C-alpha positions as CSV (number, residue, x, y, z in Angstrom):
1,A,0.1,0.1,0.0
2,L,2.6,2.5,1.0
3,F,4.1,1.7,-3.4
4,A,0.7,2.4,-4.1
5,F,0.6,5.9,-2.3
6,A,3.8,6.7,-3.3
7,T,3.3,5.6,-7.2
8,S,0.1,7.4,-7.1
9,G,0.0,9.9,-4.5
10,S,-3.8,9.0,-3.6
11,V,-4.9,8.1,-0.4
12,F,-7.8,6.4,-2.0
13,Y,-5.8,4.6,-4.4
14,A,-3.6,3.1,-1.4
15,T,-6.3,2.5,0.6
16,L,-8.2,0.1,-2.2
17,C,-4.7,-1.5,-2.6
18,C,-4.3,-2.2,0.9
19,K,-7.9,-3.8,0.7
20,F,-7.1,-6.0,-1.9
21,N,-3.9,-6.8,-0.3
22,A,-5.0,-7.4,3.4
23,Y,-8.1,-10.2,2.1
24,Y,-5.4,-11.9,-0.2
25,I,-2.9,-11.9,2.4
26,F,-6.1,-13.6,4.8
27,R,-6.6,-15.8,1.8
28,L,-2.8,-17.1,1.8
29,W,-2.7,-17.9,5.3
30,H,-6.0,-19.2,5.7
31,P,-5.4,-23.3,6.6
32,K,-7.4,-24.2,3.6
33,T,-5.2,-22.8,1.0
34,T,-3.1,-25.4,-0.8
35,N,0.6,-24.5,-2.4
36,D,-0.3,-25.3,-5.7
37,G,1.0,-22.0,-7.1
38,R,-2.3,-20.6,-7.9
39,R,-1.8,-19.1,-4.3
40,F,0.7,-16.6,-5.9
41,I,-1.3,-15.0,-8.6
42,P,-2.8,-12.2,-6.0
43,I,0.6,-11.9,-5.0
44,N,1.4,-10.9,-8.2
45,I,-1.8,-8.9,-9.1
46,A,-0.8,-6.6,-5.8
47,A,2.3,-6.0,-7.2
48,H,1.0,-4.8,-10.8
49,F,-1.4,-2.6,-8.8
50,Y,1.1,-0.3,-7.5
51,M,3.1,-0.1,-11.2
52,L,-0.4,1.1,-12.7
53,P,-0.1,4.5,-11.9
54,L,3.4,4.2,-13.9
55,L,1.1,3.7,-16.7
56,W,-1.6,6.3,-15.9
57,R,1.6,9.1,-15.7
58,A,2.8,7.8,-19.4
59,D,6.4,6.6,-17.6
60,Y,6.3,3.9,-20.1
61,R,10.2,3.1,-19.2
62,N,10.1,2.8,-15.6
63,F,7.3,0.9,-15.6
64,L,8.7,-1.6,-18.3
65,I,12.0,-1.9,-16.1
66,A,10.0,-2.6,-12.8
67,F,7.7,-5.0,-14.8
68,E,10.3,-6.8,-16.3
69,S,12.5,-7.2,-13.4
70,F,10.0,-8.5,-11.1
71,W,8.6,-10.6,-13.8
72,F,12.7,-12.0,-14.4
73,G,13.1,-12.2,-10.8
74,G,9.8,-14.2,-10.3
75,F,11.2,-16.8,-12.8
76,F,14.4,-17.5,-10.5
77,F,11.4,-18.1,-7.8
78,T,9.1,-20.6,-10.1
79,P,9.3,-23.8,-7.9
80,C,10.8,-26.3,-10.7
81,I,13.6,-23.5,-11.8
82,N,14.3,-22.9,-7.8
83,R,14.2,-26.5,-6.9
84,D,16.0,-27.8,-9.7
85,Y,18.5,-25.4,-10.6
86,F,18.8,-23.2,-7.7
87,G,18.6,-25.5,-4.8
88,G,15.9,-23.1,-3.0
89,W,18.3,-20.4,-3.5
90,G,16.1,-19.0,-6.1
91,H,14.4,-16.8,-3.6
92,C,17.2,-14.8,-2.7
93,V,17.7,-13.9,-7.0
94,F,13.8,-12.5,-6.9
95,H,15.1,-10.4,-4.0
96,L,18.0,-9.3,-5.9
97,A,16.4,-8.7,-8.8
98,L,13.5,-6.5,-7.1
99,S,16.3,-3.8,-6.3
100,I,16.1,-3.0,-10.0
101,H,12.6,-3.0,-9.2
102,S,12.3,-0.5,-6.5
103,Y,14.8,1.7,-8.7
104,A,12.3,2.0,-11.3
105,L,9.6,3.1,-8.8
106,V,11.5,5.3,-7.1
107,A,13.2,6.9,-10.2
108,S,9.3,7.1,-11.1
109,I,7.7,8.6,-7.8
110,M,10.9,11.3,-8.3
111,D,10.2,12.3,-12.1
112,A,6.5,12.8,-11.0
113,S,7.3,15.0,-8.5
């Protein structure tokens, strides 16, 4: 929700994203939730919600950097890639890619202000 507020400047949009995140966090940790890969879909949607204001402002360069670095890192976090090729360390590669993602978001925020 903080990224949603930072990228949009809208309390309403940040609140909307926060409610969405809270609902899906609850669903993620609900005992009946299975670990079948579909549980990461809401996480991806939530992450893309705070990138939408970049498109709204026509900041395509930073949006593409943020979007592609998120998916690049997510590739290494895919269960079969993570387990078979990285021995579980693909999650670290994902977070390294998120540093590029965060840089693009901050650059977009600085350009907008």
